[in-house]
N, C-alpha and C positions, 0 to 999 in steps of 0.2 A: 648768437655766434659764440661757441663753446672759448675755453681759454687757450684750447689744445687748436686753434682756427688753422687754417693752414694759411702759411704766409703772404700766397699770391691774392688771396679774398681780404687782406686787410689794406691801410692804408697805405700799408709799405709793401704794396704788392710788387712794382717796379724793382724792388733791391734785391728780391730772390734770384737767386745764382751768381749777383754783382759783388766783385768784392769792395768791400769798402777799406781805404788804405789806413794806415796810422800815418797821423802827421807827424809823431815824435820819436817813434820806432823805427827803423831803417828795416827793410823787406818783410814787414810786418802787417797783414790785413785780417779782414773780420769777412765771413760768411753767415749769411742768417738762415736758420733751417726750420725754426716754426715759432709762431707767437705763443708767449706763456702768460703773458698778463698784459691787461691794459690799464689806463686811470684816464682822469681827465686831461691829464697834461701831457702823457708818455707811453708808448707801448714799447714793454719787455719781451724781445727776444731770445730763444736760445740760439747761441752763435757758435761756429766753431775759432779759434783764434791761429793763424797758422803762421808761424814764424823760423827763422833759421834754425833756431833751437829746440824747435817744436811744436806739436799740438797743444791747445788748449780748451775745453769748453768754458765758455763764455754766458754773462747774462749781458747782451747790448741794448740799453736803455735810447730810444731815439726819441723825441720828441716828436708829437704830431703832427705832420706838415701843414694841417688846418690849421693847426693853433699859431704855427707859424706865419701863415698868409695874413691872421686876421690881428695878432698880438707878436710881430717881431722882436722888438728889442724887447718886451717885458718878457715873452716868455725865454731869451734867450738868455737875459740877465735870471732866470728862476733857475737854469739848468748848469747855467756856469756859477752858481752859489755851490750846488751838488758835488759837483766836479770839484770845484777849490776846499769844501769842506772835507770830502772823501780825499784828498791829494794831503794835506795836511797831516793828516791824523796818519799815512803812510810813512812819514819821513823818517820815523822810526825802524830801527833792524831789532827784534822782528815786530809788525806792527801789531796793533792791540787784535786780541782773537772775536773781540765782541761789537764790532764794527766791520760790515761788510765791507770788503777792500777795493778800491779802485785801482784799475789795472790800467787804463789808458781814455783820452777823449778825444773828440775832434767832429768833423761835420762833414755832410756829404749833399749833394744835389739833388734834388727830385722836383719834379712836375706837379705842381696843386697850382689850381685853378687857373690853369694857363699860364703859369709864369712858373720860372725856374728860384725853387727855395733851399736856402741854406739852411740843412738842418741836425743839428746838433747831436751829436750821442754822446754817451758816457761806457766804458768797458768795465764789468763788475763780477768779482768772482762769482762761478756759481755753485751753488750750494746742494750738498747730494741729501737730500729728506731722510730715504730710507723708508724702512714701514710705515714709520707715523706720520708720514710728514714731511716738509719743508718749513713749515709756518709755527709760532706758537698758535696759534687759531687752527690750525689743523689738530697739532700735538694734543689739546685739551680737548677739544670733540673728538679723538680717538680715543683720550683715556675715559672720558664720560663714556663714551658707546662701548667701550671693551670692558673696563672695569666698574663700573658704574659709579666713578667718581672721578671729579677734577684733580690736579696735581696733588699728588700727596704733601705734605708739611717740607720731607726734606728736599724732594725737587723742585717745590716754588723757591725754596730756598738758593738752591743750583740757580733757576732761572734769574732771580731777583736780584742775587748778587753780580751776574754778568752786565743784564742791564745797566745796574747801578753802574758797574766798572766802566761800560760804554759809554753811557749820560757822562759819564764823571771826564773821560775824554774827549768826549763834545766839547762838553763846556769848557776844558780847558783851552780851547783853541778859539773860545769868544762865536760859537756856535752854536743857536736854537735850533733844536728839530722840528718842534712844533707840529707832527703829526705822528707819534708814536702809538701805535694801539698793536694787537696781538697779528695781523695779517702784516705789519711791517717788521714784526721779527721774525728771521731766517733760523732755524732749528737744522743743526746735523750731530750725527753720535748717536748712544746709545749709553745710559744708565753712566757710568763713571768717565764716560767720553763725552759726554755730552755737553754741546756749546750753542748758545743763543746769542745771534749777530743781530743787533740793529743795523736794518737798511731802509731805502728809501728817503733819500734825503730834498726830495723836489718841491717842498718851500721852506728848506730852514734857509736859514738868516745868519749874517753874525747880529750879535747883541747890540742892540740901540738903533739898526738901520730901517728905515719904514717899510711897512708892509711890501712884499713883490708886486702885487697886481693891487695896487692902491686901496680901492674901499669895497675890493671882493673879501668875505670869510673866506679863509680855506683852514682846514683842519677835519675833523671827522668826529660826527654828534656821539655824544655819549664820553668822548676822551678828549678835545678840547676845550682849553682854561677860557673859562669870561674873558677873560683881557684880549684873547687873539679875535672872539665875537665881535668886541667892543671896537676894537682897531685901536686899542690904546697903545703908548707906546712902555707899558709897564711889562715889556716882555723882558724874560729873564730865564735864570736856570728853573727857578721855579714853577714857570709856564710846562714845562717838560716833566715837572714832579708830579702835577694834577695829572697829566697823563699814565705817569707810572704807575700812579695810585690805583687809578681805574683797572692798569694792565693787571697790578697785582690782584684785586678782585676777582676777576676774571679766571686767572691762572688758579684761586682758589676754586669757585664754583663754578665756574663752565658760564656765568654770566654777566652783562653788562653790568657795571655798576651805576651808574646813570643808565636808565630804561629809555630812551628816548629817541624820537621820531627826527627831529632837525638842531644845530647847532642852538638855536635861540631854544630852544625847550631845556637844551641841557644848561644855558645861563640862568634859568628859572630855578632848574634843579637844584644847582649848586649856589644859588641864593638864599634855599631855603635852608630850614634848619635839620629835616631827617635826610635822614640816609637807610640805603639797607645794611641790612647786619649780618656777618656768618652766622650768627646762630640761628640752626633750622634749615639752612639752607640742603636742600636735598643732595647735592653732591659732591659735597665739602667730607672730605676723606674723614673716615670713622675717629681716628686715631687726636687730627686737628678737633674734631667736635665735641670730642671728649675731653678738652681743656678750656674749658670755659675761661678761666681767666686768659689765657693765651689768645682767645678769639675776642675777647673786649678789648683787649691792649692793641690788635690789630684792627678794630674797628674805630678804634681813637686814633693809632694813625692813619687812616684815610681818611677819615674827617678833619683831621687836621691838616691833609695835606691837599684835600680839595675846598678850601674854601675860596670863596669865591673873592675876598680881599686877597691879591696879593700879599700884602704885606701882614697878614695874618696867617699865613700858609708856610711848609716847613721849607726851607730857602734852596736845598742843597738833594741832589741826589742819594749823598752820601749820609746825609740827616735822615732822609727817607729811610733807607735802608738801616741805620743804627737803630730805627727805633722797630721796626719788624722782624728783622732775619733772626735777634736772639729768641724770638716765641715760635721759630719756624724750625731750628735747629742748632745744636750747641756747636757744633762745627761745618758752618754753611761752606756747600762747596763740597763734601766727600761723596755726593754724588749717588749714593745706594740706591738703587731703585727698587719699589717696593716689591711685593712677593706677586702683589694682583698685575701691576704690568708686565713682570717679567712671562708669568704666567700667557699670559695674553700676547705679546712679540713672539714667544719663543713657540706657541702652537699658531700663529698668524699662518697662513696659507703661504706658500711657495709661487714662487713665477713658476706657469704652466710647463716651460722648460727652463732647464738649468744645468742642461751639458756646456761642453766646451765651444758646440756652436752656436750657446747661445750669447756670448760677449764677444763684443766689439772691441778693438783693442788701438789706444792711441800713444804715440812716442810723444810725450810730455817735455824730454830734456836728453839730447844727446850726450854718450858717456863724453867725460873728459879724460885728454890727454896730462893733465896738469897734475892731480891729485890723487888721492885715496880715499876712503872712506875708514875710520877706525872704530867709531861708536856712533850709533844713530838713533832718534827714535823718533816718534807720530806723534803728533797734536790730533785730536779727534776729530779734526777737519781735513786731513790727511796733509799739513802742513808739518817740517820736518826739521828739527838743529840735528846736524853732524858736524862730528870733531874727525878734522881731514887732516893729512898730512901737509896741506898750505895753511891751516888755520881753521876756526870755526867757519862754517858754511849754513845757511838758512833756507830752506827749499819755502819759497812762499804760495806756492800752488802752480808757477810758472815760468821762474827761474831761481836761480841759486844765487844769493848774496850773501856777500863778505859779513860775519856776526861777531865783531870783538866782543868777548866775554868779561876781558879783563883779571880774566883767573890764570895763576903761573901753571903749567903743566896740567889740564886738564887732561881724563883718561875716558871717563865714562859720561855719558847723558842718558837720563832716563827722565820721560814724563811724567808726571804727577799731578797735572791738575790743567786747565786748561787756560794755555798761553804760560805755561809754566813749566820748566825743567832743573831736576837735579844734576849739578855737575860736580862729580868727584875730582879732585886732583890726585896726584900719584903719592899723596900722605894720609888719604882717606878723609878728608876732609871734602864736607859738602855742603856748595853753596847753590841758593836760586836765583835762577835765570830767568827773566821774566822781559816785558816791553821796559825799557827805562834801565837795564842793567842788572848787574850780579850782586848778591850780597850773601854773608855767608848763612848758613840756614842749621848744619848740624856738626859739633866738632866730632874729630876723629875718634871710633870705638877705643877704648881703652883695650891695649893688647893688640889691637890689629893694624897690622904694616900697609896695608891696600884694599881697596872693594875694586872686586872683578863684576859684581852682578847686583843687581837692584829692581825690585819692583814692589811698588805699596804708593799708599798716600802719608805722608808727612802727618798730616794732622789725625791720622786714624793708625792704622797700620802697615806694616811695612815689612818685608825681609830684602837682606842683603847676605852677600857672600865676598868671601876674599881670603887673605892672608896673614897670618898672626907673625910675631917678629921671628919666631922660628923656624918660618918657610912651612909652616900647616895649614890646609885648608880650614876654614871654620864658615859657619853658619849664624845670623844674630837674627833676631828681632827688634822691629823699631814700634813703639807705641806712643804717641801723642809725643813724639819729636825726641823721645829717650830713648838712646841707644840700650837693649838688655843683654846680659852676659854671653858673649859668643862659646856655640857648641861646638868643639872640635869635629872634625871628619878624618877621624883615624887614616883610611883606607885609601882618601881621594887624595889625588895631585894637586887637581885645580877644578875650582867651580866655571862653568860657560855659561851657565844662564839659571834665572829662576823665573817662576810664572805663576799669578795668582789660579789658582784650582777654585775655589770658593771661598767666603768671607774670611775663613780662618785657615785654610789652608794653603802652600805653595808648593809647585813643583819644583826641585833643585835638582840638577844634572851637571854632570863632570864629569873628567879621566881619573881611571882608578888606577894608582901607582901600580899595578900589576899589569897593566894594561885594559884596554875597551872603558867602557861607560859605565857610569856608578848612577842610579835613580832616587831620591827619597823625595817624599813626601814630610814636609814640616810644617807644625803647627804652633806657631811663637808662642803663643798665650799659654801653652800648655809645658811646652818646650819640649816638647815628641818631634821624634825622627822614624817614619815607618820606611824601612826598605823595599823596594819596587824590581823586580825583574827589568833588567835592562840589556841591550846588546852586548856580547864580551866580545865583538872583534873588530867592535868601530869606537868611535867616538859620538855622542851628543854636543851638538856646539850650540843648539838655537831651540829656544823653549817661546811660547805662549799661549793664553788661555783667555777663557769666557768664563768668569765667575758665575753670569747668569744660568748659565746650561751645565755649570761643574764639571767643565771638560777642561785639559790642557795637552799639548802636545809638546813633543819634542822630537828635533830630527838631526841626522848626522850622516856620516859616510856612508857609501855603498846603499844608498835608498833607506836607513834605517828609519822608522817612525815608532816612538813609543806615544800609544795613545792613553791617557787617565780619564778615564769615562768611569761607569759603573763600575768594571774590572780594568785594571792593565792589562795592555796587550801590546806586544812590540807585531811589527810588521816591516815587510821590504817593498822597495818599488821593484818591480822587475826588470827595470833598465840599469837599476843601482847605481842613479847618478848620486853626486856628492851633496847632499841637503845642506844649506847653510842659514834657511830664514824660513820660517811658517807661522801662518795667522787665521784665526777662526772667528767668524762672524756668530751672531746672535742667533742664526737660522742652524749652527752648526758646519755651513760649509767649510770645509781646509781649502788653505792654499800651502804651497809650500813651493818654497824657491831653491833652484841649482844653478850650477851657471847656464846663463843666456835662456833659461826658461822659466815659466812658473805652470805650475802645476794644479790641479782642480780635482776635490774631490767632495761630491756631497753623500752627506750621512756616512755609509758603510760604502760607498761602493769605491772602487779600484782607483787611484791617480790619475789622472791624463792631462797632457802636456797642451795645458790653453794657449799659452804664448810660447812661442818657438821657432826664432826666426832669424833666417842667416845675420852675420854681423854681430850679433848678439852672444860673446864669449864669457864676459867678465860674472862671477858670480851675485845674483841678487842678494845682497846682506840683508835687507828688511822690506818687509812687507805688512800694510795697511789694509784692513777688511771691513767692510761694511754689507752689509744688504742690498745686492746688486750692484757694488763696486769696488775694486781693489787695485792698489797702488805697489808698485814694487821699484825698487832703488837698488841698483846695482854698484859694486868695489868702485868703480870710477866714474860715481855719479848720473848715469842713467836714468831716466825715471819714463815708467810707462804705463799708462791706466787702463785697466778695462770695466768698463762697464756692461750688464747686464742690456739684452738687445731692447727691454722697453725703455732703455735710455741710453743707448750705445753711440757712439760717432763711429763715421766711415776712420780706417785704420790708413795710416802712412806710415809703413816701415821701410825705406829705403828704396823709395820711389812709387808706386802707383797705390791709389786709394782702393782700397776692399775692406770686407767685410768676413770675419774667420763665424 
């Protein structure tokens, strides 16, 4: 039976079409759609969460009824541990992006072996995998198959830094995962937006607590630590470090570190002195293979982290990261994809159908009557941070939550890394906001009174625009957390948006003093401004780019669209809507937002209204796009999501379910 087996053919067949009510969230229920995975303890189903606020795709993980019938108390205890572990990580706002988010828990009654059995379930965030797949295992395989190599050093550094951060968060609440492996790491986004999330806490347990299932060995051969197999009381953070090291080797080579068929064989391999080496691995990225010193250093770190005796092993995830990350990247986390990967993804086949009718739409959250968005930006998984008239708000993927920043008078927010936002105050000072709070990041640039736009990376290169103390518009670069000298924009009244076109180039758009739009390509490392043709009768107000395709777009009133690709061009939508937002994915699919509508344009085709519903009148002020998925947020906090038909959900907009 395949992973996408029909729900009715599975053990959960009687739940098909049956609402599963939430026990803690009023007027909320779940509808199972299909089975997407199964393990020894639970079955994972794609489901739709329906609540008064809106709909959301989720993964509903249901413990197998047969297991409940045979070992009810122990199975329920294991499931309870997962929900408690994930729940503790969700207490902070925003929650860590490196661990799959728990949304709800409960139980449902099913018939099993002639008796009613109360089966526990947990609702988890649904992670959209895109072109490369939704797990680390699939993304490494994609890389090997399409580029000839596993992860390059920079990408491996990103993934490892995310896993180190996620495990550190897990261990901080005194929980040990105990089954970390490539298929238990979910993945979303591409390039600088890529995020890796630790999932599947089915056998996690608090540190120091006896094994969940008595004398039954739990874990995966080749990744499980020896102390788990021996069922000793030496389980701790170092147990997950063993698995993390094995996962790291897989990311770099596409192969298991311990090539064993059973957990017992794995113990024997770990006890021995021989270890695989990176040197000579055929799928090791050539740039890393050429650095023999780095390979030997990583080999030594892997050996130390996989010693059979926990007392001789690297003691924490952060300690392991400190040994490996410097050899992979000078600036771990910048996330620039390799040219090999960009070529493979950009040239990958599109879905067979990619027009307006190919997308199903879901209202994720109804608009608010209490606040308006002033500034907003998305993370790589579709979550977002917004500055609103009622204070900062965080979109978790299913609901808006108040998110105190501890920053006086914030005016601009921009995402610059997974779970990390740069927030500028009215005095041009910048703060880094992440799970756990805010801290100063950048002093105000010399001579600059306020910042009106930003795009880039703190540890690499970025571009900001603002106003000097004489009221003039300026643009300036940022390199390694240091501001460059501001460059005056003499004919510009104000800059409205900046967007990265390529590694060294940004599109800068705004309003000309004499009226109409102004557009420039700014290369901060060269201190160059290149003028572009721009609409003379309207103002460009929003911009977005996809550096992997070397493309950027800016939009504004009258349906104006400035496209900067091989050569700049200006076009207008026939309906002349006032466009307020724009996004482009790695396949080059363009999404445009206006009042109550989201427009879709594929390649060089004319945009068509893909989302156009009565009752939606506010402008879409932010769009998030990845291959097969788009999320739009209106000025009053309404959230809609479109998914390609291969992964779409029925639409509910002001009434009946339907599909576009």
